[in-house]
C-alpha positions as CSV (number, residue, x, y, z in Angstrom):
1,M,78.9,24.2,51.7
2,D,76.9,21.2,52.5
3,G,73.3,20.7,51.4
4,T,71.0,19.9,48.5
5,V,70.1,22.8,46.1
6,L,67.1,22.6,43.8
7,V,67.8,24.6,40.6
8,A,64.8,25.5,38.4
9,D,65.4,27.4,35.2
10,D,64.1,26.9,31.7
11,D,67.5,27.9,30.3
12,R,69.7,24.8,30.0
13,T,72.9,26.8,30.0
14,I,72.1,28.4,33.3
15,R,71.2,25.1,34.9
16,T,74.5,23.6,33.7
17,V,76.6,26.5,35.0
18,L,74.8,26.6,38.4
19,T,75.0,22.8,38.7
20,Q,78.8,22.8,38.1
21,A,79.5,25.7,40.4
22,L,77.4,24.4,43.3
23,T,78.8,20.9,42.9
24,R,82.4,22.3,43.1
25,A,81.3,24.2,46.2
26,G,80.3,20.9,47.9
27,C,76.5,20.9,47.3
28,R,74.3,18.2,45.9
29,V,72.2,19.6,43.0
30,R,69.0,18.6,41.3
31,S,68.0,20.8,38.3
32,T,64.9,21.1,36.2
33,G,63.3,23.3,33.6
34,S,59.8,22.7,34.9
35,L,57.8,24.2,37.8
36,D,55.8,21.1,38.1
37,T,58.9,19.1,38.8
38,L,60.2,21.6,41.2
39,W,57.0,21.5,43.2
40,R,57.0,17.7,43.2
41,W,60.5,17.8,44.7
42,V,59.4,20.3,47.4
43,E,56.4,18.2,48.3
44,E,58.6,15.2,48.6
45,G,60.7,17.1,51.2
46,D,63.8,17.2,49.0
47,G,66.2,20.2,48.9
48,D,67.6,22.6,51.5
49,V,67.6,25.7,49.2
50,V,65.8,26.5,46.0
51,I,67.1,28.7,43.2
52,S,64.3,29.5,40.8
53,D,63.7,31.6,37.7
54,V,60.4,33.4,37.2
55,N,59.2,32.6,33.7
56,F,58.6,28.9,32.8
57,P,56.7,27.3,30.0
58,D,54.3,25.8,32.7
59,G,53.9,28.7,35.0
60,N,55.3,31.6,37.0
61,G,57.9,31.0,39.7
62,L,56.7,33.8,41.9
63,E,53.2,32.3,42.1
64,L,54.8,29.1,43.5
65,L,56.4,31.0,46.4
66,P,53.3,31.1,48.7
67,L,52.7,27.4,48.2
68,I,56.3,26.6,49.1
69,N,56.1,28.8,52.2
70,Q,52.9,27.1,53.2
71,K,54.2,23.6,52.6
72,R,57.8,24.1,53.9
73,S,58.1,27.5,55.6
74,N,61.8,27.0,56.4
75,L,62.9,26.3,52.8
76,P,64.8,29.4,51.5
77,V,64.0,30.3,47.9
78,I,66.4,32.6,45.9
79,I,64.7,34.1,42.9
80,I,66.7,34.9,39.8
81,S,65.1,36.7,36.9
82,A,65.7,38.6,33.7
83,Q,62.6,40.7,34.5
84,N,64.7,43.4,36.0
85,T,61.9,45.7,37.3
86,I,61.2,47.1,40.7
87,M,58.0,45.1,40.9
88,T,59.8,41.8,40.4
89,A,62.0,42.7,43.4
90,I,59.0,43.8,45.5
91,K,56.9,40.8,44.7
92,A,59.7,38.4,45.4
93,S,60.2,40.0,48.8
94,E,56.5,40.2,49.6
95,L,55.8,36.6,48.6
96,G,58.5,35.3,50.9
97,A,61.6,34.9,48.8
98,Y,64.8,34.5,50.8
99,D,66.6,36.8,48.3
100,Y,66.4,38.1,44.8
101,L,69.1,38.5,42.1
102,P,68.6,40.0,38.6
103,K,70.1,38.3,35.5
104,P,72.9,38.4,34.6
105,F,73.9,37.7,38.1
106,D,77.4,37.4,39.7
107,L,78.1,33.7,40.3
108,K,80.2,34.4,43.4
109,E,77.4,36.5,44.9
110,L,74.8,33.8,44.2
111,L,77.1,31.1,45.8
112,S,77.5,33.4,48.9
113,K,73.7,33.7,49.2
114,V,73.3,30.0,49.0
115,N,75.9,29.5,51.6
116,K,74.2,32.0,53.9
117,A,70.8,30.4,53.3
118,L,72.2,26.9,54.2
119,S,73.7,28.4,57.4
120,N,70.4,30.0,58.4
121,Q,68.1,26.9,58.1
122,G,65.1,27.4,60.3
123,V,64.9,31.2,59.9
124,K,61.4,31.8,58.4
125,A,61.0,34.4,55.7
126,S,58.7,37.3,56.3
127,V,55.7,36.7,54.1
128,I,53.4,39.6,53.2
129,P,50.6,38.6,50.9
130,I,49.7,40.5,47.8
131,D,46.2,42.0,48.1
132,G,45.4,41.5,44.4
133,K,45.3,45.2,43.5
134,A,46.6,46.4,40.2
135,E,50.2,47.4,40.1
136,P,50.6,51.1,40.6
137,D,52.5,53.3,38.2
138,L,56.2,53.2,39.2
139,P,58.4,56.3,39.0
140,L,61.7,54.4,39.0
141,V,62.9,53.3,35.5
142,G,66.0,51.4,34.5
143,S,67.4,47.9,34.5
144,S,71.1,48.6,34.9
145,P,73.0,46.8,37.7
146,L,73.1,49.9,39.9
147,M,69.4,50.4,39.6
148,Q,68.9,46.7,40.5
149,E,70.7,47.4,43.8
150,V,68.2,50.3,44.4
151,Y,65.3,47.9,43.7
152,R,66.6,45.3,46.0
153,F,67.0,47.9,48.8
154,F,63.5,49.2,48.1
155,A,62.0,45.7,48.4
156,R,63.7,45.1,51.7
157,V,62.7,48.3,53.5
158,L,59.3,48.9,51.8
159,K,57.2,47.3,54.6
160,T,59.4,48.6,57.5
161,D,59.2,51.8,59.4
162,L,63.0,52.3,59.5
163,S,64.2,55.9,59.1
164,T,65.7,56.0,55.6
165,M,68.3,58.3,54.1
166,I,68.4,58.7,50.3
167,T,71.5,60.3,48.9
168,G,72.3,61.3,45.3
169,E,73.1,64.2,43.1
170,S,70.4,66.7,42.1
171,G,68.1,65.3,39.5
172,T,68.7,61.6,40.3
173,G,65.1,61.0,41.7
174,K,65.4,61.2,45.4
175,D,61.9,62.7,45.7
176,L,60.5,60.0,43.5
177,L,62.0,57.2,45.6
178,A,60.7,58.8,48.8
179,H,57.2,59.0,47.4
180,A,57.4,55.4,46.1
181,L,58.4,54.1,49.6
182,H,55.3,55.8,51.0
183,N,52.8,55.0,48.2
184,L,53.7,51.3,48.0
185,G,54.1,50.9,51.8
186,H,51.6,50.2,54.5
187,R,51.3,53.9,55.5
188,V,49.9,54.9,52.1
189,S,46.5,55.8,53.5
190,N,48.1,58.4,55.7
191,D,49.8,61.8,54.8
192,F,53.0,62.2,53.0
193,I,54.4,65.5,54.3
194,T,57.4,67.2,52.8
195,I,59.5,69.6,54.9
196,N,62.0,71.6,52.9
197,A,65.0,71.5,55.2
198,S,66.6,74.7,53.8
199,T,63.5,76.9,54.6
200,A,61.9,75.1,57.5
201,S,61.3,77.0,60.7
202,I,61.0,75.7,64.2
203,N,57.3,76.7,64.2
204,K,56.7,74.7,61.0
205,I,58.4,71.6,62.2
206,E,56.7,71.7,65.6
207,G,53.3,72.4,64.0
208,I,53.6,69.5,61.6
209,L,54.9,67.0,64.2
210,L,53.1,68.2,67.4
211,G,50.2,70.3,66.2
212,G,49.0,73.4,67.9
213,K,50.1,75.9,65.2
214,E,46.9,76.1,63.2
215,D,46.7,79.8,63.9
216,L,49.9,80.2,61.8
217,G,48.4,78.2,58.9
218,I,50.4,75.1,59.7
219,K,48.4,71.8,59.5
220,P,49.6,69.0,61.7
221,A,50.4,65.6,60.2
222,S,48.1,62.7,61.1
223,K,49.6,59.9,63.2
224,S,51.4,57.2,61.1
225,S,52.2,59.8,58.4
226,T,55.5,59.7,56.4
227,I,57.7,62.8,57.0
228,Y,60.0,63.6,54.2
229,L,62.9,65.9,55.1
230,D,64.1,67.2,51.7
231,E,67.8,68.1,51.4
232,I,68.5,67.6,55.2
233,S,72.1,68.8,54.6
234,E,70.9,72.4,54.2
235,M,69.2,72.5,57.6
236,S,70.6,75.2,60.0
237,P,72.4,74.1,63.2
238,E,69.6,75.6,65.3
239,I,66.9,73.6,63.5
240,Q,69.0,70.5,63.6
241,L,69.2,70.6,67.4
242,H,65.5,71.3,67.7
243,L,64.6,68.4,65.3
244,L,66.9,66.1,67.3
245,D,65.0,67.0,70.6
246,L,61.7,66.3,68.9
247,L,62.9,62.9,67.5
248,R,64.0,61.9,71.1
249,S,60.5,62.6,72.4
250,E,57.8,59.9,72.7
251,L,55.3,62.2,71.0
252,V,57.2,62.2,67.8
253,G,59.4,59.1,67.7
254,S,59.5,56.5,64.9
255,K,56.3,54.7,66.2
256,N,54.2,57.7,65.3
257,F,55.9,58.8,62.0
258,R,58.2,57.3,59.4
259,F,61.1,59.6,58.5
260,I,62.6,59.7,55.1
261,S,65.4,62.1,54.5
262,S,67.4,63.1,51.4
263,S,70.7,64.8,50.7
264,R,72.7,65.7,47.6
265,L,75.8,66.4,49.8
266,S,77.9,64.0,51.8
267,L,76.6,64.2,55.3
268,E,79.8,62.4,56.5
269,N,81.8,65.3,55.1
270,L,79.6,67.9,56.7
271,I,79.9,66.1,60.1
272,N,83.7,66.2,59.8
273,Q,83.4,69.9,59.1
274,G,81.2,70.5,62.1
275,L,78.3,71.5,59.8
276,F,75.9,68.6,60.6
277,R,75.1,66.9,63.9
278,E,76.4,63.3,64.1
279,D,73.7,62.3,66.6
280,L,71.0,63.6,64.3
281,F,72.6,61.7,61.4
282,Y,72.4,58.4,63.2
283,R,68.8,59.1,64.1
284,L,67.8,59.6,60.4
285,N,70.3,57.2,58.8
286,V,69.1,53.8,60.1
287,V,69.1,52.5,56.5
288,S,70.5,54.3,53.5
289,V,70.6,54.1,49.7
290,A,72.5,56.1,47.1
291,L,70.8,56.8,43.8
292,P,73.4,56.6,41.0
293,P,74.0,59.6,38.6
294,L,72.8,59.1,35.0
295,R,76.4,58.9,33.8
296,D,76.9,55.7,35.7
297,R,73.7,54.1,34.2
298,V,74.0,55.1,30.5
299,G,72.3,51.9,29.5
300,D,69.1,53.1,31.0
301,I,68.8,56.2,28.9
302,S,66.9,54.6,26.0
303,E,64.4,53.1,28.5
304,L,64.0,56.5,30.3
305,V,63.4,58.4,27.0
306,R,60.7,56.0,26.0
307,H,59.2,56.3,29.5
308,F,59.1,60.1,29.2
309,L,57.6,60.0,25.7
310,Q,54.7,57.8,27.1
311,L,54.2,60.1,30.2
312,S,54.0,63.2,27.9
313,A,51.4,61.5,25.8
314,L,49.3,60.6,28.9
315,S,49.5,64.3,30.0
316,G,47.9,65.4,26.7
317,L,51.0,66.2,24.6
318,P,51.3,64.7,21.1
319,L,52.5,61.1,21.0
320,K,56.0,61.1,19.6
321,T,58.6,58.4,18.7
322,I,62.3,58.9,18.5
323,S,64.8,57.6,15.9
324,I,67.6,55.1,16.7
325,N,70.3,57.6,15.8
326,A,68.7,60.3,18.0
327,L,68.7,57.9,20.9
328,A,72.4,57.2,20.3
329,L,73.1,61.0,20.5
330,L,71.3,61.1,23.9
331,R,73.2,58.2,25.3
332,Y,76.6,59.7,25.0
333,H,75.7,63.2,26.1
334,R,76.8,64.1,29.6
335,W,73.7,64.9,31.5
336,V,74.9,67.1,34.3
337,G,71.4,67.5,35.7
338,N,70.9,63.7,35.6
339,V,67.4,62.2,35.0
340,R,65.6,65.5,35.6
341,E,67.6,67.3,32.9
342,L,67.0,64.4,30.4
343,E,63.2,64.5,31.2
344,N,63.0,68.3,30.6
345,F,65.0,67.9,27.4
346,I,62.6,65.3,26.1
347,S,59.6,67.5,27.0
348,R,61.1,70.4,25.0
349,L,61.7,68.1,22.0
350,I,58.1,66.9,22.1
351,V,56.8,70.5,22.0
352,L,59.2,71.8,19.5
353,S,59.5,68.9,17.1
354,P,57.0,69.3,14.1
355,D,57.2,65.6,13.1
356,E,55.8,62.5,14.8
357,E,59.4,61.1,15.0
358,I,62.1,63.0,16.8
359,S,65.0,63.0,14.5
360,E,68.8,62.9,14.9
361,S,69.2,66.4,13.5
362,Q,66.6,67.8,15.9
363,V,68.3,66.2,18.9
364,N,71.7,67.4,17.7
365,E,70.5,70.9,17.2
366,S,68.9,71.0,20.7
367,L,72.0,69.6,22.3
368,R,74.1,72.4,20.8
369,L,72.0,74.9,22.7
370,I,72.9,73.3,26.1
371,P,75.8,75.3,27.6
372,L,78.9,73.2,28.2
373,I,79.4,72.9,32.0
374,N,82.9,72.4,33.2
375,S,83.2,71.3,36.8
376,T,86.4,73.2,37.2
377,G,84.8,76.5,36.0
378,G,87.7,77.1,33.5
379,E,88.0,77.0,29.8
380,T,87.3,73.7,28.1
381,D,89.2,74.3,24.9
382,N,92.6,72.6,24.4
383,V,92.1,70.4,27.6
384,K,93.8,67.0,27.3
385,L,91.6,64.0,27.6
386,S,93.6,62.7,30.6
387,S,93.0,66.0,32.4
388,S,89.2,65.8,31.7
389,V,89.1,62.2,32.9
390,E,91.1,63.1,36.0
391,S,88.8,66.0,36.8
392,H,85.7,63.8,36.3
393,V,87.0,61.0,38.5
394,K,88.1,63.4,41.2
395,R,84.7,65.0,41.3
396,Y,83.1,61.5,41.5
397,F,85.2,60.7,44.6
398,D,84.5,64.1,46.1
399,L,80.7,63.5,45.8
400,H,81.1,60.4,47.9
401,G,82.9,62.2,50.6
402,D,84.6,59.7,53.1
403,T,82.7,56.8,51.7
404,L,83.8,54.7,48.7
405,P,81.8,54.4,45.5
406,A,80.1,51.0,44.8
407,P,82.5,48.2,43.6
408,G,83.1,48.0,39.9
409,L,84.4,51.6,39.4
410,Y,86.9,50.6,36.8
411,N,84.4,49.0,34.5
412,R,81.9,51.9,34.9
413,I,84.6,54.5,34.0
414,M,85.8,52.5,31.1
415,R,82.3,52.0,29.8
416,E,81.6,55.7,30.0
417,V,84.8,56.4,27.9
418,E,84.3,53.5,25.5
419,Y,80.7,54.2,24.6
420,P,81.1,57.7,23.0
421,L,84.5,56.6,21.5
422,I,83.0,53.6,19.7
423,A,79.6,55.2,18.9
424,L,81.2,58.3,17.3
425,S,83.7,56.2,15.4
426,L,80.9,54.1,14.0
427,S,79.0,57.2,13.0
428,A,82.2,58.7,11.4
429,T,82.5,55.6,9.2
430,R,78.7,55.5,8.6
431,G,78.3,52.2,10.5
432,N,81.1,50.4,8.6
433,Q,82.5,48.0,11.2
434,I,85.5,47.0,9.2
435,K,86.6,50.7,8.8
436,T,85.7,51.4,12.5
437,A,87.9,48.5,13.7
438,E,90.7,49.8,11.5
439,L,90.2,53.4,12.8
440,L,90.3,52.3,16.4
441,G,93.1,49.8,15.9
442,I,91.3,46.9,17.3
443,N,90.3,43.5,16.0
444,R,86.9,43.3,14.3
445,N,85.7,40.6,16.7
446,T,86.7,42.8,19.6
447,L,84.7,45.6,18.2
448,R,81.6,43.4,17.7
449,K,81.9,42.2,21.4
450,K,82.1,45.8,22.6
451,I,79.2,46.9,20.5
452,K,77.2,44.1,22.1
453,D,78.4,44.7,25.6
454,L,77.8,48.4,25.4
455,D,74.4,47.9,23.7
456,I,75.3,50.2,20.8
457,I,72.9,50.3,17.9
458,V,74.7,50.3,14.6
459,T,73.0,51.9,11.6
460,R,74.1,53.0,8.2
461,S,73.6,56.7,8.2
462,K,75.1,60.1,7.4
463,K,78.0,61.3,9.6
464,M,77.3,62.8,12.9
465,M,80.5,64.8,13.0
């Protein structure tokens, strides 16, 4: 790489790491912990790429983006932030950032983005100004790395009309993401029409897209509406062909409507089996995103639970809190129904719990009432751990069909196994880390690191088992 990179971050350690890595890669680097200094360098014409944090003692890095784009429209700005929310990704994109990476970021990935930015000098960012309205309530919750990928995808396609395919298991939030793409996009003033693919008829689809079926009680969608095809994999071959013909026509095409589709099944697998039309798939799958199952984002469970508690209070239910030990129980339970199952579980706890704080014993008792679901359909007694893991991993690959899961599968699987192992061991020793390390047969420092990495809350309490 060849170029000057301006690094702005109030964390001295991050500045040092980035300076060393970029220098080794061949770049010249100037670093600062101040927005004022960064802006002075930009005004002076220095720098070919900017890497900037969001929060500074003297201001907000996102608020500087419009000024940089106005002063030097061809200067790429890569935003890095520990504010790992969907709005951070959206604002960074709308205000003209070249790219966005959440902290902690992968250093190789950041270097790759810097290299790409240096290679694309002169390519102007697409700047869409914020209208100053209050931020809407956002349905997507979680700051795990997998959710960060979803947020970055969301920010990139939000202001486009590209046909979008959302995949994921039942209960992962496909409907929520589809609604968010509409409600935060430029078609928000138009209709959002859901077509249930499994029950849709030719008359209903024609009536919605073309009109002329009012006598059947079918209201046509207004032009520029968003059409959401829910569970497209369940659409019959006859309806698939008819929908394809409609999409090919000028009356329907992407200029008049934005199409968002969802599927819990692998469409690639269905295509190979002759159950789904490949030509329709490519019409609807211009861009795609996979929503991760809850078992791959265990770290988000605490945040999700608190979100559901707040939502319930807003809907008129009693305001409840939840104990740390109760949260720990929820984090290592296998939520087969994903986020939707967790939300329903929390709603039941709120109604049934007599106390203001939901306790560990209440959660434990409610979890016992959930039937154990075995993906193989057989008995779960006396099954070796290796067999259970093998079954779990096989099912995980099967759900992805012919496509591969996101990189980092080893660490995700190990994290899923390690979390309940360490959490239950700590509970069995009543939070005694010396005894837990001895029980597990690992060094105490290793245990402490794993507790920190897995975000396990350690408390002195009665046994869970």
